[in-house]
N, C-alpha and C positions, 0 to 999 in steps of 0.2 A: 217334578211338580214345581220346581222353582222357575220354570220357563214361561209360566202363564199365570194369570190371575186365578184365584181359587174361590170357592164358596165354602164358608165355615158354618157349622151348626154348633152353637155353644150354649150349654145349659148354665143356668144361674149367671147370666151375663150382665146383670145389673150392678154387680159389685165385685170386689176382690179380684181374684185371678181371672174370673170370667170377663169382667169389664176390661181389665188390662189387656187380655188377649184380643178381645174385640177391637179395642182401640189400635193395637199394634197391627192387626190384620187389615183394618181399614187404611191405616197409614201406608201399608205395603201396596195398596191398590186392590185388595181383595174385597169380596162381598161377605156379609155376615147375616145369618139368621140368628138373632139374639133372643134366646128363650129365657123366660122369667115367669115366676108365679104372678108377679105384678109388673106387667110391661111398662106401666107409668113410671116405675122406679128407674127406667133407663134414662129419664130426663132428656137433656139436650142430645145425647147420643142417638136417640130415636129419630132425630131430624136429619141424620146423615143419609144421603141419597142411596148409598150402597148398603144400608142396614135395614133389615126387615124385622120388626118386633114380632115375637111369637109368644103367645100365652102357654105356659107349660108348668104343671106340677108333675115332676118326673115320676112320682109314685102312682100316678093315675094312668092306667093303660090306654084308655080312650084318648086322653090328651096327648100321650106319646105318639100314637098313630096319626092324630089330626095335625100335630105340629110338624111331623116329617112331611106329610102331604102338603101342608101349607108352604113349607120351605121349597119343596120341589115345584109347586105351582108358581112360586115367585121367581125362582132362579133356574129351574130346570135340572139342577144337579146338586149334589153335596160331595165336596171333595175331602173335607176334614170334619170329623165329629169330635167335639171336645166334651167329655163327660166330666163336668166340673161341680155339679150340685153336691152339697154336703154340709155337715156341721160337726162340731166336736161333741164328745160325750165323756164325762168323767164318772167313774164308779168302779169299785172293786168288783170282781166277778160275782162274789156273793151278794153284793148290793144291787146288782143289775137284774131287773125283772125280765121275764120272758117277753113281755110286751115291749119293753125298751130295746131289748136285743133284736127282736124281729123288726121293729120300726127302723132301726139303724141299718139293718141288712137290706130292707126294702129300698132305702135311700142310696146307700153306698154300693150295693152289689146287684140286686135284682133289677133296679131301674137302669143302671148303665149297661147291664147285660142285655136287657130288652131293647134299648136304643141301638146298641151295637148290632144286634140281630136285624133290626129294622133297616139300617143303612147298608148292610152288607150286600143285599141284592142290587141296590143302586150302584154301589161301587164296583161290583163285578161287571155289571153292564157297561159301566164307563171305562173299564179297563184299569182301574186303580183308585186309590184314595188313602186316607190315613185315619186311624182311630187313636185318639189321645185320651188316656185315662189319667185324670188328676188324682193320683194316689197321695202318698205322704211318706216321709221318712218312717212313719209309723207302719208302712207296709213292709218294712224290714226290721225295725227296731222297736222294742216294747218298753213300757214303763208302767209301774203300779198305778192302777186307776184308768189306764187307757186300754184295757183288755178288749172291750166291745169294739172300740174304734179301730184298734189294730187288727182285730179279727176280720172286720169287713174289708180292710185294705189288703190284708194278706190274701183273702179270697179273690178279690178283684185282680190282684197281680197274678195269681195262679191261673185264673181264667184267661188273662190277656197273654201270658207267656205261651200257653197252649194255642191260643188264637193265632199268634204270630206264625207258627208252623203250619197252620191250616190255610191261611189266606195269602201267604207271601207269593205264591205262584200266580195269584190273580193281580199282582201289582199293588196289593193293599198292605200298608205298613202299620205297625203298632208302636206306640210310644207311651211308656209308663213314666209319669212325672212324679218325682219324690221330693217335694219341697220340705225344708226344715221350717224354722220360725220366720214367717213373712208377715208383713204388716197389712193383713187383711182383717175382715170383721169376724174371724173365726172365734176369737176370745171375747167378743162384745158381751156385756152382761146379759143382754136380751137374746143372745144367740147361743151361748155355751150352755149345754144341758148337763145337769148333774143328777145322778141317782140319789135317793135318800141315803143319808150317812148312817153308818153303823160305828159306834164308838170304838169297837175292836180294831178298826182300820185307821184310826185317827193318825197314828204315827207313820203308817205305811202309805196311805193314799193322801193324807193331809198335805204333804208337800206338793203333790200334783194339783190338788184343788187350789192351793195358794198361788201356784205358778199361773194357772189359767185365770184366776180372779184378778191378778195384779199385773199381767203383762200385755193387756190390750193396748195397742199403740206403741209398744216398746220393742217389738220384734225387729231384728236387724235386717231382714230381707226386704227387698224392694220388688213389689209385684210387677212393675213396669219392666224391670230388668229380667224378671223371670219370664215374662211374656216374650221378650226379645230373644231369650235363650231358647225357648220352645220353638219359635219360628226359625232360628238359626239351625236347630237340630233337624227340623223338618226339611229345610232347604239344603241340607248336606246330602252328599251322594248316598251315604249309608247311615240313616238315623239309628241311634242306639235303641236297644229295647228299653233300658232304664236311663232316665236323665235325673241325676241327683242334684238338687239345687240348694246352695247355701253351704258355707264352710262348716257350719254346725252339723248339717245333715251328712256331709261327706265324712267328717270325723267320726260320727256315730256309726255309719255303715262300715267304715274301716275297722273300728273296734269290734263290731259284731262279727265280721268275716274272720278276724284274727282269733276270736273266741271259738268260733265254729271249727276252724282249722285245727286248733289245739285240741279240742274235745274229740274230733274225729280221729286224730292220731293217737290220743291216749287210749281210746277204746277200740282201735282198729283190730287188734288181735282177737278180742272177744267177739266182735261182729263177724270177722272172717271165719271163726271157728264153728259157725252154724251150718256150714255146707254139708250135705249128705256125703258120706265117705266115698262111696263108689260112683258118685256123679261125674 
């Protein structure tokens, strides 16, 4: 895929990781279908000759179908789908309502799954392509108050890991991106969603709420460098299944793997003792 120019379809391309990836792809010489709920928010980026603005609310099925058709009509192919649309949500599991949980799953899981299914026939006909899922370190590591958010990312990662084995023979690659704290708009006061607080969780979830409320613009990660890393991974001979971005994320994943390995070993004998004796 690194020997030719490519066509990208990027959701939520007007800001954050989406915009950074779009800018990096254009700088590489590629073309971009830049999807956004508000295409006007693309600003001067929309004036680029190889960028095609697409109106898309990813939770609307009709708009998903129309946006893919629009991109194909403009470029004739889609080589890379980047499922980037998302938001943060803070709330203990008990604080999170059914409506809030279902809405987040619609955005973070069902919409990316639907867009993935929509481009797979295109990529199979082309003889290849790539699906990039913008997950999070929260797709592997949890924290009090991020239960709903992490649940959606865990689900997306499970689906994508399975997808890898289903489509690799068609020349289609999958890349799960797991950023840590990057300086995007995720924690903007008008973007970060919080469930109604229960005082019983003040000391448990309170630190997470404070972190989200006070860290907008202070995150150490650079979205432009993240975009460059994603393109480098896709340009490599064998892209990883998971690309963990940021020293903070790498450290958190390493600690989780260590805890999992220790727990597995401590309980190994009990788990192995469940085999039928004459099996």
